[in-house]
N, C-alpha and C positions, 0 to 999 in steps of 0.2 A: 633261770630266772632272765627274762625280759631285759634288753639293753634299756637304757634311758632315751627315753623320745629325744631328739635332735631336735638344736631349736632353728628356727625357720630361718634361712636367709635373708639378705636386705634384699633381694632380689625375686625371693619364694616368700610373700607375708603371708599369715593365715588370714583368712576369710573372717571376717565381721559382719555381723547383722547388721540389717539397715538403721536400726535406730544406731548404733554404736559408729557405722559409718558419718551418717549424719549430723553427730556430736563430736565425731570428729574433723568434721568439714570445720563445723561450726566454731571449736576452737581454734582452729589455724586460722580463720578467718579473724579471731578476736584477737588473736596475738598478732597478728601482721596489720592489724588495725590500732594497736598499739603500740608497735613500734615505726610504724608510717606515722602515727601522731607525736612522738618523742622526739623522730629527726626532723617533723614540720617545726616542732617548740626549737630545735638547737638552729635549723637552717630561715626560718621565718620568722621567730619569735611567740607562735602560738601555738597551743596544742591543736589536735582535728576536732574537737567540742569547741574550744575557745574561737577558732577560724568560725565553725558551722554559726555559731552566737553572730559574731558580726556580719555575714552572710547573709543572714537571718535579720537583725537589725535593719540592718543597708535596705531589704526588700521591705521591711515594714516599719517605717522611723515614727518613734513615738508607740512603739507597741509594749505593753505591761509585760511585770515578770510573769504575769498569771500566762496571759494568753502565748508568751514563751516558751515556759515550762509545759502547756500544754501541745504544743507543739511540736516540743521535742521529745514529748511520751518521758519525763523527768519529774521527780518530784520537785516542787520549786524549793529546797534547802539545798539540792544538788545544783539546781542554775545559779541560788544565789552566790554561791564560791564561784562560780565561770564568770557572774558577771563583778563580782567584786575583783577579782585579778584582771578582768577587762577595763575599771575603771582607774586601777594603780597604772596600768599599761598604756592609761588614754588613749583608749580605745573606742568606749562607749563614752556616757555624758547620761548622768541620771538627773531627769526633771519630776517634780510636783505635779499630778494631772492638777489643772486648773479647777477642775470640775468634782475632783477627790483627793483633797490633801491627803487622805492614806494611803493614794498608790501612787506610786513611780513609774513613770514611763524611761525609756531608753532610746537614744539617739547615737548616732556614730560620731565621732569624734573626726579632725580633718586627718588623722593619723589612721582613723578607723577607715575612714572613708577611700584610703589609698591599699587597705588591706582587701577592699573589697571588691574585689575584680580576681578573674580567674587565671588561677597561677599552677605551673608543672612543679612535680614534686608535692603534692596534696592528695588528699584522700580521694576531694570532689574531681581533679584529675584523672584517678584511675575510675572512678564510677562511670566519667563522661567516655573515656576511651572502651568501659564496655558498654554502656549506651549505646556507642555508635556499632557496634561488634554485633550485639546480640540482636535478633530478631523481637520487633515491641511484644509479640505475644508472648516471648520467654520471659522478659523482664517484669510482663504482668503476673504472669505464674509464679514468678520467683516473690513477687511484692506479697502476692496473694500466701505463699506459704510461712513469709517471715512476718504478716501480719496477724497470720493464724498462730503462730509460735509465740507470739506476743502476749496475742492475749491467752493461750494458755497458762503463760507464764504469768500471767497477771490474775487468773484460775488458782492456780496453786499458791501464787502468793498472800492471796486471802482466803486460801485456805488454811494456809499456815497461821495467819492471824487469827483464826477464828479456835483454832485448836490451843493456841495460849493459854494455858492457866491466867485465870484472871490475876490480876496483884492487886492487894490488899496494902492499905495505907494506916497505919499507925498513928492516930491525931491524939494520941492522949498520953 
C-alpha cells in the first residue's frame, strides 16, 4: 500500500493552471478592495464606491443618475442606494432637471466638495501610485484585459438571463 500523499508546505504550493491563477488574483484584489473600502469608511466616512461617486459628481456637476450608472458600469438600482446614503451624509444634493421634471441631477454639497480632493489611504491613491510605477503600455494592456473580462461576464449574465425559465403569473 502506498503512503498517503503529503500536503504541500507553504513554501511549495502546488501549481495551478492559468485560469485558476487568474481567478485567485482577482479574488485577492476583490478582497483587498473590500477591506480598503471598509477602512476608508472608518477613517474618511465614505466607502470606496461612495468616494468614487463623489469624485465623479465633482467632475460632472449636474450629472444624471442614469449617466452616472453608465459611467460606473452598475445597475441604476445599485447606484440609487449609494446616492441615497451620500444624500443622508450631506455629500451630494439631488435637484430636479428643469428640462425634464422626471430626471434628477446631482451636485456636490460643500461637504462633498471638501471630500473631492486627492487623499491618502484611498483606493485611488493606491491606483495613482501604481500608475506612476507602471509603463503606460502595461496599464493599457491591463485595462484591455479587465474590459474584456467585464464584457465576457456581461455576456455570461445575459446568457443566464436567457436560460431562466419563464415565470407565469396567475391572474385569476
